[in-house]
KEDO-496843 format. One line per field, with one value per residue: residue in one letter; residue number from 1; x, y negated, z of N, C-alpha, C in turn. Coordinates in Angstrom, 1 decimal, always signed. Layout:
BEGIN
resn: [A	...]
resi: [NUM	...]
n.east: [X	...]
n.north: [Y	...]
n.up: [Z	...]
ca.east: [X	...]
ca.north: [Y	...]
ca.up: [Z	...]
c.east: [X	...]
c.north: [Y	...]
c.up: [Z	...]
% end
This chain:
BEGIN
resn: [M	C	Q	Q	V	A	M	A	V	L	E	V	L	C	S	L	L	G	W	F	A	L	Y	Q	L	F	C	S	S	C	A	Q	R	S	L	E	W	N	C	R	L	V	T	L	S	H	G	V	V	I	V	L	L	T	G	Y	V	V	F	V	D	G	P	W	P	F	T	H	A	G	T	E	N	T	D	L	Q	I	F	S	L	E	V	C	L	G	Y	F	F	F	D	L	G	W	C	V	F	N	R	S	E	G	P	I	M	M	A	H	H	A	A	S	I	V	G	L	L	L	A	L	V	M	G	V	S	G	C	E	T	C	A	V	I	F	G	S	E	L	T	N	P	L	L	Q	I	R	W	F	L	R	Q	L	G	L	Y	D	S	L	L	G	D	V	V	D	L	L	F	I	V	L	F	A	I	V	R	V	G	V	G	T	A	M	F	Y	C	E	L	T	S	P	R	T	T	I	I	M	K	L	G	G	V	V	M	Y	T	I	A	W	V	F	M	V	D	I	A	R	F	G	Y	K	K	S	R	A	K	Y	K	R	W	K	E	T	Q	E	L	K	E	M	T	K	Q	D	V	M	G	E]
resi: [1	2	3	4	5	6	7	8	9	10	11	12	13	14	15	16	17	18	19	20	21	22	23	24	25	26	27	28	29	30	31	32	33	34	35	36	37	38	39	40	41	42	43	44	45	46	47	48	49	50	51	52	53	54	55	56	57	58	59	60	61	62	63	64	65	66	67	68	69	70	71	72	73	74	75	76	77	78	79	80	81	82	83	84	85	86	87	88	89	90	91	92	93	94	95	96	97	98	99	100	101	102	103	104	105	106	107	108	109	110	111	112	113	114	115	116	117	118	119	120	121	122	123	124	125	126	127	128	129	130	131	132	133	134	135	136	137	138	139	140	141	142	143	144	145	146	147	148	149	150	151	152	153	154	155	156	157	158	159	160	161	162	163	164	165	166	167	168	169	170	171	172	173	174	175	176	177	178	179	180	181	182	183	184	185	186	187	188	189	190	191	192	193	194	195	196	197	198	199	200	201	202	203	204	205	206	207	208	209	210	211	212	213	214	215	216	217	218	219	220	221	222	223	224	225	226	227	228	229	230	231	232	233	234	235	236	237	238	239	240	241	242	243	244	245	246]
n.east: [+28.6	+27.9	+28.9	+27.3	+24.8	+25.3	+25.8	+23.3	+21.7	+22.9	+22.3	+19.5	+19.2	+20.3	+18.4	+16.1	+17.0	+17.3	+14.6	+13.6	+15.1	+14.1	+11.5	+12.0	+13.0	+10.7	+9.2	+10.5	+10.4	+7.8	+6.5	+4.1	+2.3	+0.5	+1.9	+1.0	+0.5	+3.1	+4.2	+2.7	+3.5	+6.0	+5.2	+3.9	+6.1	+7.7	+5.9	+5.9	+8.7	+9.2	+7.4	+8.4	+10.9	+10.5	+8.9	+10.7	+12.3	+10.5	+9.4	+11.5	+14.3	+13.9	+13.8	+10.7	+8.0	+5.7	+6.5	+8.9	+8.8	+10.1	+12.7	+16.3	+17.4	+18.1	+20.6	+19.5	+16.8	+17.2	+18.2	+15.8	+14.0	+15.3	+15.2	+12.4	+11.8	+13.1	+11.5	+9.0	+9.6	+10.1	+7.5	+5.8	+6.8	+6.2	+3.4	+2.7	+3.8	+2.2	-0.3	-2.1	-3.3	-5.6	-6.3	-6.3	-4.6	-2.3	-1.7	-1.3	+1.1	+2.8	+2.8	+3.9	+6.5	+7.5	+7.3	+9.1	+11.5	+11.8	+12.2	+14.6	+16.3	+16.2	+17.0	+15.7	+12.7	+12.6	+11.7	+8.9	+8.1	+8.9	+7.1	+4.7	+5.0	+5.1	+2.4	+1.0	+1.8	+1.1	-1.4	-1.1	-0.1	-2.4	-4.2	-2.9	-3.1	-5.8	-6.2	-4.8	-6.3	-8.7	-7.8	-7.2	-9.7	-10.7	-11.7	-14.5	-15.2	-14.8	-12.3	-11.7	-13.6	-12.5	-10.1	-10.9	-12.3	-10.2	-8.6	-10.2	-10.7	-8.1	-7.2	-9.0	-8.3	-5.5	-4.6	-6.5	-7.3	-4.9	-3.4	-4.5	-3.8	-1.0	-0.9	-1.8	+0.2	+2.4	+1.6	+1.5	+4.1	+6.9	+9.3	+8.9	+9.1	+7.4	+6.9	+6.9	+4.8	+2.7	+2.9	+2.1	-0.6	-1.5	-1.1	-2.7	-5.2	-5.5	-5.6	-8.1	-9.7	-9.3	-10.4	-13.1	-13.9	-13.4	-15.1	-17.6	-17.3	-17.3	-19.8	-21.5	-20.7	-21.4	-24.1	-24.9	-24.1	-25.9	-28.3	-28.1	-27.9	-30.5	-32.1	-31.4	-32.3	-35.0	-35.5	-34.9	-36.9	-39.1	-38.7	-38.8	-41.5	-42.7	-42.0	-43.2	-45.9	-46.2]
n.north: [-5.5	-2.8	-1.6	-2.7	-1.7	+1.0	+1.0	+0.2	+2.4	+4.4	+3.5	+3.5	+6.2	+7.1	+6.0	+7.5	+10.1	+9.7	+9.3	+11.7	+13.4	+12.5	+13.4	+16.2	+16.4	+15.8	+18.0	+20.1	+19.5	+19.3	+21.8	+23.1	+21.6	+20.4	+20.1	+17.7	+16.2	+15.7	+14.4	+12.1	+11.0	+10.2	+8.3	+6.5	+5.7	+4.4	+2.4	+0.7	+0.1	-1.2	-3.3	-4.9	-5.4	-6.7	-8.7	-10.2	-11.0	-12.6	-14.6	-15.6	-15.3	-16.1	-17.1	-19.0	-17.3	-18.4	-20.7	-20.2	-18.2	-15.8	-16.4	-15.8	-12.6	-12.1	-10.6	-9.3	-9.1	-7.3	-5.1	-4.5	-3.8	-1.6	+0.2	+0.6	+1.5	+4.0	+5.3	+5.4	+7.0	+9.4	+9.8	+9.9	+12.2	+14.1	+13.9	+14.7	+17.3	+18.6	+17.9	+16.0	+13.5	+11.2	+9.9	+7.0	+6.3	+7.6	+6.0	+3.6	+4.2	+4.7	+2.2	+0.6	+1.7	+1.1	-1.7	-2.3	-1.3	-2.9	-5.5	-5.0	-4.2	-6.4	-8.4	-10.6	-12.2	-11.0	-12.2	-12.6	-10.0	-8.7	-10.1	-9.1	-6.4	-6.6	-7.5	-5.4	-3.1	-3.8	-3.1	-0.4	+1.2	+1.3	+2.7	+5.2	+5.8	+6.0	+8.4	+10.2	+10.0	+11.2	+13.9	+14.6	+14.6	+12.2	+10.2	+9.4	+7.3	+4.4	+3.5	+4.4	+2.9	+0.3	+0.5	+0.9	-1.5	-3.5	-2.7	-3.1	-5.9	-7.0	-6.0	-7.4	-10.1	-10.3	-8.6	-9.3	-12.0	-13.7	-12.4	-13.2	-15.9	-15.6	-14.2	-16.1	-18.1	-16.6	-16.2	-18.9	-19.8	-21.1	-19.7	-17.0	-13.9	-12.6	-9.9	-9.3	-10.8	-9.4	-7.1	-8.0	-8.5	-5.8	-4.8	-6.5	-5.9	-3.2	-3.6	-4.8	-2.7	-0.9	-2.6	-2.7	-0.1	+0.1	-1.8	-0.6	+1.7	+0.4	-0.7	+1.6	+2.8	+0.9	+0.8	+3.4	+3.4	+1.4	+2.7	+5.0	+3.6	+2.4	+4.6	+5.7	+3.6	+3.8	+6.3	+5.9	+4.1	+5.7	+7.6	+6.0	+5.2	+7.7	+8.3	+6.2	+6.9	+9.2]
n.up: [-16.2	-16.7	-14.5	-12.5	-13.2	-12.9	-10.1	-9.1	-9.9	-8.4	-5.8	-5.8	-6.1	-3.7	-2.0	-2.7	-2.0	+0.7	+1.6	+0.9	+2.6	+5.0	+4.8	+4.8	+7.4	+8.9	+8.1	+9.2	+11.9	+12.4	+11.8	+12.1	+11.0	+8.0	+4.6	+3.4	+5.7	+6.6	+4.4	+4.4	+6.8	+6.0	+4.2	+5.9	+7.4	+5.4	+4.7	+7.0	+7.2	+4.7	+4.7	+6.8	+5.8	+3.2	+4.1	+5.6	+3.5	+1.9	+3.7	+5.2	+4.2	+1.5	-2.1	-2.0	-3.3	-4.5	-5.7	-6.9	-8.8	-11.1	-10.9	-10.5	-9.1	-5.6	-3.5	-1.3	-2.1	-4.2	-2.8	-1.4	-3.4	-4.4	-2.3	-2.1	-4.7	-4.7	-2.8	-4.2	-6.4	-5.0	-3.8	-6.1	-7.4	-5.4	-5.4	-8.1	-8.1	-6.1	-6.9	-5.8	-6.0	-7.7	-11.0	-10.9	-8.6	-9.4	-11.7	-10.4	-9.0	-11.2	-12.5	-10.5	-10.3	-12.9	-12.8	-10.7	-11.8	-14.0	-12.8	-11.5	-13.7	-15.4	-13.7	-12.7	-11.2	-8.7	-6.3	-6.5	-7.0	-4.6	-2.9	-3.9	-3.3	-0.5	+0.1	-1.0	+0.5	+3.1	+4.0	+3.9	+6.1	+7.8	+6.2	+6.2	+9.0	+9.3	+7.8	+9.5	+11.8	+10.9	+10.5	+13.1	+14.3	+15.3	+13.9	+13.7	+15.6	+17.8	+17.4	+14.8	+13.4	+13.8	+12.6	+9.9	+9.4	+9.8	+7.7	+5.4	+5.6	+5.5	+3.0	+1.3	+1.8	+1.5	-0.7	-2.7	-2.3	-1.6	-3.4	-5.9	-6.0	-6.2	-8.6	-10.3	-10.1	-11.1	-13.8	-14.7	-14.4	-16.0	-16.0	-15.7	-17.4	-20.3	-20.3	-17.5	-16.8	-18.1	-16.6	-14.2	-14.8	-15.1	-12.5	-11.0	-12.1	-11.3	-8.5	-8.2	-9.1	-7.0	-5.0	-5.6	-5.2	-2.4	-1.4	-2.0	-0.4	+2.1	+2.2	+2.1	+4.5	+6.5	+6.1	+6.7	+9.4	+10.4	+10.0	+11.7	+14.1	+14.2	+14.3	+16.7	+18.4	+18.0	+19.0	+21.7	+22.3	+22.0	+24.0	+26.2	+26.1	+26.5	+29.2	+30.5	+30.0	+31.4]
ca.east: [+27.2	+27.7	+29.1	+26.1	+23.7	+25.6	+25.6	+21.9	+21.2	+23.4	+21.6	+18.1	+19.3	+20.5	+17.1	+15.3	+17.5	+17.0	+13.2	+13.4	+15.7	+13.1	+10.4	+12.5	+13.1	+9.3	+8.7	+11.2	+10.0	+6.3	+6.3	+2.7	+1.4	+0.5	+2.8	+0.5	+0.7	+4.5	+4.4	+2.0	+4.4	+7.1	+4.5	+3.7	+7.4	+8.0	+5.1	+6.4	+10.0	+9.2	+6.7	+9.3	+12.0	+10.0	+8.4	+11.8	+12.7	+9.6	+9.2	+12.7	+15.4	+13.5	+13.0	+9.3	+7.5	+4.7	+7.2	+10.1	+8.6	+10.9	+14.1	+17.3	+17.3	+19.1	+21.1	+18.5	+15.7	+17.6	+18.2	+14.4	+13.5	+15.9	+14.6	+11.0	+11.8	+13.5	+10.3	+8.0	+10.0	+9.8	+6.0	+5.2	+7.2	+5.4	+2.0	+2.7	+4.1	+1.1	-1.6	-2.9	-3.9	-6.4	-5.7	-6.1	-3.5	-1.1	-1.5	-0.7	+2.5	+3.6	+2.9	+4.8	+7.8	+7.9	+7.5	+10.4	+12.6	+11.9	+12.8	+16.0	+17.1	+16.3	+17.7	+14.8	+11.4	+12.6	+11.0	+7.4	+7.9	+8.9	+5.8	+3.6	+5.2	+4.6	+1.0	+0.5	+2.1	+0.7	-2.5	-0.8	-0.1	-3.8	-4.7	-2.4	-3.6	-7.2	-6.1	-4.4	-7.5	-9.6	-7.2	-7.3	-11.0	-10.9	-12.2	-15.8	-15.1	-14.6	-10.9	-11.9	-14.3	-11.6	-9.1	-11.6	-12.6	-9.0	-8.1	-11.1	-10.5	-6.7	-7.1	-9.7	-7.7	-4.1	-4.5	-7.3	-7.3	-3.6	-2.9	-5.0	-3.0	+0.3	-1.1	-1.9	+1.6	+3.2	+1.2	+1.8	+5.5	+7.7	+10.5	+8.6	+9.1	+6.2	+6.7	+6.6	+3.4	+1.9	+3.0	+1.2	-2.0	-1.8	-1.2	-3.9	-6.4	-5.6	-6.0	-9.5	-10.4	-9.3	-11.3	-14.5	-14.1	-13.4	-16.4	-18.6	-17.2	-17.7	-21.3	-22.1	-20.5	-22.1	-25.5	-25.1	-24.0	-27.1	-29.4	-28.0	-28.3	-31.9	-32.7	-31.1	-33.2	-36.4	-35.5	-34.9	-38.2	-40.1	-38.4	-39.3	-43.0	-43.1	-41.8	-44.3	-47.1	-46.3]
ca.north: [-5.1	-1.4	-1.3	-3.2	-0.8	+2.3	+0.9	+0.2	+3.7	+5.1	+3.0	+4.0	+7.7	+7.2	+5.8	+8.7	+11.2	+9.3	+9.5	+13.2	+13.9	+12.2	+14.4	+17.5	+16.3	+15.9	+19.4	+21.1	+19.2	+19.5	+23.0	+23.6	+20.7	+20.6	+19.3	+16.4	+15.5	+15.3	+13.4	+10.9	+10.4	+9.4	+7.1	+5.5	+5.1	+3.5	+1.2	-0.1	-0.4	-2.1	-4.5	-5.7	-5.9	-7.7	-9.9	-11.1	-11.6	-13.6	-15.7	-16.1	-15.4	-16.9	-18.3	-18.9	-16.8	-19.2	-21.9	-19.8	-17.0	-15.7	-16.8	-14.7	-11.8	-12.2	-9.3	-8.7	-8.7	-6.1	-4.0	-4.1	-3.2	-0.2	+1.1	+0.8	+2.4	+5.4	+5.9	+5.7	+8.2	+10.6	+10.0	+10.3	+13.6	+14.9	+14.0	+15.5	+18.7	+19.1	+17.5	+15.5	+12.2	+11.0	+9.1	+5.6	+6.3	+7.9	+4.8	+2.6	+4.6	+4.5	+0.8	+0.1	+2.1	+0.3	-3.1	-2.4	-1.1	-4.2	-6.5	-4.6	-4.2	-7.8	-9.3	-11.7	-12.0	-10.3	-12.8	-12.4	-8.6	-8.4	-10.6	-8.1	-5.2	-6.9	-7.5	-4.0	-2.2	-4.3	-2.3	+1.1	+1.9	+1.5	+3.8	+6.5	+6.0	+6.5	+9.8	+11.0	+10.1	+12.2	+15.2	+14.8	+14.5	+11.0	+9.1	+8.9	+6.6	+2.9	+3.3	+4.6	+1.7	-0.8	+0.7	+0.6	-2.9	-4.2	-2.3	-3.8	-7.4	-7.3	-5.8	-8.4	-11.3	-10.3	-8.1	-10.0	-13.5	-14.2	-11.8	-14.0	-17.1	-15.1	-13.9	-17.4	-18.7	-15.9	-16.5	-20.2	-20.1	-21.1	-18.9	-15.6	-13.4	-12.1	-8.5	-9.3	-11.3	-8.3	-6.2	-8.6	-8.2	-4.4	-4.6	-7.2	-5.1	-2.0	-4.1	-5.0	-1.4	-0.5	-3.5	-2.3	+1.2	-0.2	-2.5	+0.5	+2.5	-0.5	-0.9	+2.8	+3.1	+0.0	+1.2	+4.6	+3.0	+0.8	+3.7	+5.7	+2.7	+2.2	+5.9	+5.7	+2.7	+4.3	+7.5	+5.4	+3.5	+6.8	+8.2	+5.0	+5.3	+9.0	+8.1	+5.3	+7.6	+10.1]
ca.up: [-16.3	-16.6	-13.1	-11.7	-13.5	-12.2	-8.7	-8.8	-10.1	-7.2	-4.6	-5.9	-5.8	-2.3	-1.4	-3.0	-1.2	+2.1	+1.9	+0.8	+3.8	+6.1	+4.6	+5.3	+8.8	+9.4	+7.8	+10.2	+13.3	+12.5	+11.0	+12.3	+10.2	+6.5	+3.8	+3.2	+6.9	+6.7	+3.4	+4.9	+7.8	+5.2	+3.6	+7.0	+7.7	+4.3	+4.8	+8.1	+6.9	+3.6	+5.1	+7.6	+4.9	+2.2	+4.9	+5.9	+2.2	+1.5	+4.6	+5.9	+3.3	+0.3	-2.2	-1.9	-4.6	-5.2	-6.4	-7.6	-9.6	-12.3	-10.6	-10.4	-7.9	-4.6	-3.0	-0.4	-2.9	-5.0	-1.9	-1.0	-4.6	-4.5	-1.2	-2.5	-5.9	-4.3	-2.2	-5.2	-7.1	-4.1	-3.7	-7.4	-7.6	-4.5	-5.9	-9.3	-7.7	-5.3	-7.6	-4.7	-6.3	-8.9	-12.1	-10.5	-7.8	-10.3	-12.5	-9.5	-8.8	-12.4	-12.7	-9.5	-10.7	-14.1	-12.4	-9.9	-12.7	-14.9	-12.0	-11.3	-14.9	-16.0	-12.7	-12.3	-10.7	-7.5	-5.2	-6.5	-6.9	-3.2	-2.4	-4.3	-2.4	+0.9	+0.1	-1.3	+1.6	+4.4	+4.4	+3.8	+7.4	+8.2	+5.4	+6.8	+10.3	+9.0	+7.4	+10.6	+12.7	+10.4	+10.8	+14.6	+14.7	+16.0	+13.0	+14.0	+16.9	+17.8	+16.8	+13.4	+12.9	+13.9	+11.5	+8.6	+9.3	+9.5	+6.3	+4.4	+5.7	+5.1	+1.6	+0.6	+2.0	+1.0	-2.1	-3.7	-2.1	-1.8	-4.7	-7.0	-6.1	-6.7	-10.0	-11.1	-10.1	-12.0	-15.1	-15.1	-14.2	-17.2	-15.9	-15.7	-18.7	-20.8	-19.8	-16.1	-16.7	-18.4	-15.5	-13.2	-15.2	-14.8	-11.0	-10.5	-12.5	-10.4	-7.2	-8.3	-9.1	-5.6	-4.2	-5.9	-4.5	-1.0	-1.2	-2.0	+0.8	+3.3	+2.1	+2.5	+5.9	+7.3	+5.9	+7.5	+10.8	+10.8	+10.0	+12.9	+15.2	+14.2	+14.7	+18.2	+19.1	+17.9	+19.9	+23.0	+22.5	+22.2	+25.3	+27.2	+26.1	+27.1	+30.6	+31.0	+29.8	+32.5]
c.east: [+27.0	+27.9	+27.9	+25.0	+24.0	+25.5	+24.2	+21.3	+21.6	+22.6	+20.1	+18.1	+19.5	+19.2	+16.2	+15.7	+17.2	+15.5	+12.9	+13.9	+14.7	+12.0	+10.8	+12.6	+11.7	+8.8	+9.3	+10.7	+8.5	+5.9	+4.8	+1.8	+1.5	+1.6	+2.4	+0.7	+2.2	+4.8	+3.8	+2.8	+5.5	+6.4	+4.3	+5.1	+7.9	+7.2	+5.6	+7.8	+10.0	+8.5	+7.6	+10.4	+11.6	+9.4	+9.5	+12.3	+11.8	+9.5	+10.4	+13.9	+15.1	+14.1	+11.5	+8.7	+6.5	+5.3	+8.4	+10.0	+9.4	+12.4	+15.0	+17.2	+18.4	+19.5	+20.1	+17.2	+16.0	+17.6	+16.7	+13.8	+14.0	+15.3	+13.2	+10.9	+12.1	+12.3	+9.3	+8.3	+9.8	+8.3	+5.4	+5.6	+6.4	+4.0	+1.8	+2.8	+2.9	-0.3	-2.5	-3.6	-4.6	-5.7	-5.4	-4.8	-2.2	-0.7	-0.8	+0.8	+3.3	+3.8	+3.9	+6.2	+8.3	+8.2	+8.8	+11.6	+12.9	+12.6	+14.3	+16.9	+17.3	+17.0	+17.0	+13.5	+11.4	+11.8	+9.5	+7.2	+8.0	+7.6	+4.7	+3.8	+4.7	+3.1	+0.4	+0.6	+1.6	-0.5	-2.3	-0.8	-1.5	-4.5	-4.2	-2.9	-5.0	-7.2	-5.8	-5.5	-8.5	-9.1	-7.3	-8.7	-11.4	-11.4	-13.5	-15.9	-14.9	-13.3	-11.0	-12.5	-13.4	-10.6	-9.7	-11.8	-11.3	-8.5	-8.9	-10.8	-9.1	-6.6	-7.8	-8.9	-6.3	-4.1	-5.3	-7.2	-5.9	-3.0	-3.4	-4.2	-1.6	+0.2	-1.1	-0.5	+2.5	+2.9	+1.5	+3.2	+6.2	+8.9	+10.2	+8.5	+7.7	+5.9	+6.4	+5.2	+2.4	+1.8	+2.1	-0.3	-2.4	-2.0	-2.4	-5.2	-6.6	-6.1	-7.5	-10.3	-10.5	-10.3	-12.8	-14.8	-14.2	-14.7	-17.6	-18.5	-17.6	-19.2	-22.0	-21.9	-21.3	-23.6	-25.8	-25.0	-25.3	-28.2	-29.3	-28.3	-29.8	-32.6	-32.5	-32.0	-34.6	-36.5	-35.6	-36.3	-39.2	-39.9	-39.0	-40.8	-43.5	-43.0	-42.9	-45.7	-47.3	-46.6]
c.north: [-3.7	-0.9	-1.6	-2.2	+0.6	+2.2	+0.9	+1.6	+4.6	+4.8	+3.5	+5.5	+7.9	+7.0	+7.0	+9.9	+11.0	+9.6	+11.0	+13.9	+13.7	+13.2	+15.8	+17.6	+16.5	+17.4	+20.3	+20.8	+19.3	+20.6	+23.4	+22.7	+21.0	+19.8	+17.9	+15.6	+14.9	+14.3	+12.1	+10.2	+9.6	+8.2	+6.0	+4.9	+4.1	+2.2	+0.2	-0.7	-1.5	-3.4	-5.4	-6.3	-6.9	-8.9	-10.8	-11.8	-12.8	-14.8	-16.3	-16.3	-16.2	-16.3	-18.0	-18.4	-17.6	-20.4	-21.5	-18.5	-17.0	-16.0	-15.5	-13.9	-12.1	-10.8	-8.6	-8.3	-7.4	-4.9	-3.5	-3.4	-1.7	+0.7	+1.5	+1.8	+3.8	+6.1	+6.3	+6.9	+9.5	+10.9	+10.5	+11.8	+14.5	+15.0	+14.8	+17.0	+19.3	+18.7	+17.0	+14.2	+12.2	+10.1	+7.6	+5.5	+6.6	+6.7	+3.7	+2.9	+4.3	+3.1	+0.2	+0.5	+1.3	-1.1	-3.2	-2.2	-2.3	-5.3	-6.2	-4.7	-5.6	-8.8	-10.5	-11.3	-11.1	-10.9	-12.5	-10.9	-8.2	-8.9	-9.6	-6.8	-5.4	-6.9	-6.1	-3.1	-2.6	-3.5	-0.8	+1.8	+2.2	+2.6	+5.2	+6.8	+6.5	+8.0	+10.7	+11.1	+11.1	+13.6	+15.6	+14.8	+13.3	+9.8	+8.5	+8.4	+5.1	+2.6	+3.4	+3.4	+0.5	-0.7	+0.4	-0.8	-3.8	-3.9	-3.1	-5.3	-7.7	-7.1	-6.9	-9.8	-11.4	-9.8	-8.8	-11.5	-14.1	-13.7	-12.6	-15.3	-16.7	-14.8	-15.1	-18.1	-18.0	-16.2	-17.9	-20.6	-20.0	-20.1	-17.4	-15.1	-12.8	-10.7	-8.4	-9.9	-10.2	-7.3	-6.7	-8.4	-6.8	-4.2	-5.3	-6.5	-3.9	-2.4	-4.3	-3.7	-0.8	-1.3	-3.1	-1.0	+1.0	-0.9	-1.5	+1.3	+1.7	-0.6	+0.4	+3.1	+2.2	+0.3	+2.4	+4.3	+2.3	+1.7	+4.5	+4.9	+2.6	+3.5	+6.1	+4.8	+3.2	+5.5	+7.0	+4.8	+4.6	+7.5	+7.3	+5.1	+6.6	+8.9	+7.3	+6.0	+8.6	+9.4]
c.up: [-16.1	-15.2	-12.2	-11.9	-12.8	-10.7	-8.3	-8.9	-8.8	-6.0	-4.6	-5.6	-4.4	-1.5	-1.5	-2.1	+0.3	+2.5	+1.8	+2.1	+5.0	+6.0	+5.1	+6.8	+9.5	+9.2	+8.8	+11.6	+13.5	+11.6	+11.0	+11.5	+8.7	+5.8	+3.6	+4.5	+7.0	+5.6	+3.8	+6.1	+7.1	+4.7	+4.7	+7.3	+6.6	+4.4	+5.9	+7.7	+5.8	+3.8	+5.9	+6.7	+3.9	+2.9	+5.2	+4.6	+1.8	+2.4	+5.3	+4.9	+2.0	-1.0	-2.1	-3.2	-5.3	-6.0	-7.2	-8.3	-10.9	-12.1	-10.5	-9.0	-6.9	-4.2	-2.1	-1.1	-3.7	-4.0	-1.6	-2.2	-4.7	-3.5	-1.6	-3.7	-5.6	-3.7	-3.2	-6.1	-6.3	-4.1	-5.0	-7.6	-6.7	-5.0	-7.1	-8.9	-7.0	-5.9	-6.6	-4.9	-7.6	-9.9	-11.7	-9.6	-8.5	-11.2	-11.7	-9.3	-10.0	-12.7	-11.8	-9.9	-11.9	-13.7	-11.6	-10.8	-13.6	-14.1	-11.7	-12.6	-15.5	-15.0	-12.3	-11.7	-9.4	-6.4	-5.3	-6.5	-5.4	-2.5	-2.7	-3.4	-1.0	+1.0	-0.1	-0.1	+2.9	+4.9	+4.4	+5.1	+8.0	+7.5	+5.9	+8.1	+10.2	+8.7	+8.6	+11.6	+12.2	+10.7	+12.2	+15.1	+15.5	+15.2	+13.3	+15.5	+16.7	+17.1	+15.3	+12.7	+12.8	+12.8	+10.1	+8.4	+9.0	+8.1	+5.2	+4.4	+5.1	+3.6	+0.8	+0.7	+1.3	-0.4	-3.1	-3.5	-2.4	-3.1	-5.9	-7.1	-6.6	-8.1	-10.8	-11.2	-11.1	-13.5	-15.6	-15.0	-15.6	-17.2	-16.0	-17.1	-19.0	-20.3	-18.4	-15.9	-17.0	-17.3	-14.4	-13.5	-14.8	-13.3	-10.5	-10.9	-11.6	-9.0	-7.2	-8.4	-7.7	-4.7	-4.4	-5.1	-3.0	-0.6	-1.1	-0.8	+2.1	+3.3	+2.6	+4.0	+6.8	+7.2	+6.8	+9.0	+11.3	+10.9	+11.3	+14.1	+15.3	+14.7	+16.2	+19.0	+19.1	+18.9	+21.4	+23.3	+22.8	+23.5	+26.4	+27.3	+26.8	+28.7	+31.2	+31.0	+31.0	+33.8]
% end
């Protein structure tokens, strides 16, 4: 048991050092960019890697999280959790050092770390934890692309609108829709421990807090788009009438 714990700690530490090394590589190769730019490149890289990894765990390697919640962790699940945990330690440390995130995002990071630690220490619930990671990180690359578009001055374009729409739709379907089904399966599973169920409650609540903020953003943006479109149409109509009057 002690050897397994020591090995898990070593592997998480290797993951942390790996993400930090990637950050240093981006900092040296993109010296003209800000520290946040380089950190978000790491976040984007993690999002792509962990979605592919946990997607394979959930849909190919198994077991199916909707029917096997609370079961013993497989080796691939453990590896996925360790890779993700190392990243969250890196990102939380970066956010604390640079004071870049608000209380909701910090709570999300802290809850994610606790959930990953519990799944690793107890040796169970790896399948549903990997499913939650997959759903949570699926929208993350879009969030990073949105930020990069803003920095490059390309956000106010069709591409920016497409990214926002995809992000909102995916978040609503996966994080809230499928997430609700996963949350129900976890709560009703006789194998899932009480502490993991409580962790599920926390993560599900945070997901809804994010969903409310995203819905407000979507409403404000669509309203602003409609207002600009209406003003453009009125201007075109006025121009048309002036031409006809001449």
